[in-house]
N, C-alpha and C positions, 0 to 999 in steps of 0.2 A: 440447405441440405435436405430438410424435411420435404420441401417441395419436390426436389428431384426424386427422392425415395417414393413419394406418392405417385409421381408420374410413371416410374417403373412399375409399381404395383398395378396401376390402372391399365398399362399396356399388356402386362402379363395376364391380368384378369380378362381383358378383351379377347386375347388370343386363346385362352382356355375355353371360352364360350363359343368360339368360332371354329368348330371342328369341321372337317371336310364335308362339303355338300356339292360335290361334282366339280370342284375346282381342280385345276392341273397342279401337280406338285412342282416345287422348286427344288431340283435335285442336283446331285453331283454332275459336273460337266455342262450344266445349262447356262446359257448367256441370256442376259436381259439388257435392253437399252431403253433408257427413260429420258424424257425431256420435261423441263419444268422451270420453276423460278426459285431463286435463292436470295433472301434478304440478309445482308451482313450489317450488324449493329455493333460498332466498336464500343467497348466499355473502358473508357479512357481514364487513366491516372497519369497525369502529365508531370514531368519534372519542369523546373523553370528554365527559361532561355538563359544561357550563360552570359556573363557580363561582356560588354556594357549593355544592360537592359534594365527596365524597371523591375524592382523586386517583385517576386510572385507573378512573373509573366508566364502563364501556363497556356496550354493548347487543348483543343477539343476537336473531334472528328465526327462528321455526320454519317448517317447510314445510307445504304444504296441497295437497290434490287436489280438483278440482272438474270437473263435466261441461263440455263445450265443444262448440260448433257451428262448423263450418268451411265457408266458401263459397269455391269455386275456379272461376276462369274462364280459358279458354285464349285468350290474346291472339294467340299464334301456335302452331304445333305444338310449340315448345320453350320458349316464354315464357308464364308464367301469372301471374295475380294471385290472392292469397289473403287472406281476412279471417277472423280467428278471434275469437269472442266467447264469453263464458261467464258463469256465476254468480260472485258475489264470492268471492275467496279469503280465508279467515279465518286470519290469522296471529297466533300468540302471541308476545309480546315478553318477553324474559328479560334479566336482568342478566348482565354479563360483567366480567372483570377484578376490581376490588376489590369489586364487588357481585354476583359470580357466585353467591353463596349466598343471594341475595335472593329467588329463586324467580321466579314469573311476575309481571311488572310491569304488563302490560296486553295489550290485543288491538287489532287493526286489520283492517278489510276493505280489500282491494285489487282494483281492476278494471283489467286491462291490455289493452284492445283493441289489436289489432295488424293492420297491413296489410302484406303481403309482396309483393314481386316475385320470382318464382322462375325459375330456369333448369332445365329437365328434360332429362336426358341421353337419348341414343339415339332411335331412330325412334318415332313415335307408336304403332306396333303392338307394341312390346316389352311383354312381360308384367310385368317389373319395371323401373321407371324411377327411378333415383336423382335427387335434386334438391338444389340449394342455393338459399337465398333471403336477401334483405336487406329489412328492414322498418322501419316507423315504429311506435313504441309510445307510447301515452299512459298513464302510470301514475297512476291516480286513487285516492286514499285517502279512506276514509270510516269513520264510526262508531269513531273512536279512543276507547278507553276505558281509563283507568288503574285500577290496583288499589290497595288500601290500602298495599301495599308500595311502590308508586311514591311515594305521599304521604309515607310514612315516610322515604324517601330524599331527596326533594327539598324537602319542606315539613313537617318533623317538628313535631307539635303544632298545625299550622295547618289550613286548609281543604283539601278534597280537590284534588289536582293533576289538571288536565286537560292535554291536549296535542293538537297537530295536526301533520300531516306534509305537506310541500309536494308538490303534484302536479307531474309532470314529463313533457315530451316527450323521447323518447330513441330509440335505435336497437337493433335486434335482428338477429342472424344466425341462420341456420337450415340444417340439413342433415338429409336424410331420404330416404325412398323410398316410392313408391306401387306397389302390386301390383294388377294387373287380375285379379280373381278370375274374372269371366266378362264377358259382354257389357255388363252394367250395374253390377255391384257392384265396389267397390274397397276395399282396406285400406291404411291409411297409418301410418307411424311417423316421428317427427321429434324432433330435439334442437334446442333453441333457447337461445341465450345472449343475455341482454339487459344492456346497460350502463346502470346506474341508480345515481345518486348524488342524495341528497336531504337535507333538513334537518328536524329535529324541533324544535318550539317548545313549551315548557312554559308553563303559566299562571303559574308562579313567576318567569318572566323568563329562565329558563335555556334553552339550546339545545344541540343535538347534531347533528353531521354524520354521515351514514350512507352507506357504500358498500355497496349491496345486491347488485348484479350477479347476478341470479338465473339458475339453470339450470332449464330446463323440458323435460320428457319428455312427448310427446303421442302417444297411440294412438287411432285412430279407424277407423270403417267408414263407407263412403259409397256414394252412388248417383249415376250419371251421367245427365244429361238431354240 
């Protein structure tokens, strides 16, 4: 918590020092479109795979980085709406706990489109404008694919195990800053925390609860219209 408070203080201090110096204002009714990259790192707390399975058979999920497109619209001079979309994130699934040595168990693609409402600090003509945001996220999972290791753990000697992950509506928090490079061009940096809990269903009848709660770091460059 102290780290987050210090980050907020640093962003506010940076914005306070960066008063207008010929930059164009981000004002009510103005659109901006940005392109960049976003890295999603799940912070996994896994439940065990239900019986029959080894006790303490947990899971873990790897991070991934993909391109992203961000649309921003100024509702007022200080309040804006932002939508972020991108290509599917391809996450590798690993065993943890009693099955930590099992290697890669599968893969899944995730699409997490998010709509934020943001508050931007300082006057519209500030060069650097820190912001905070609260958003709605739809976590959509597709192309769930299990490996032979997953079958060996959940259905030894049987047919290949398949699985599915429940899609979820959830909430995300955001903190970041926008830098007005010149009259039309901007640069953005943001940290996003998403609350995400879901369930995994295996074709063997077993299931597993997963607390994913990913962290995201987004960097982009944009153009104002």
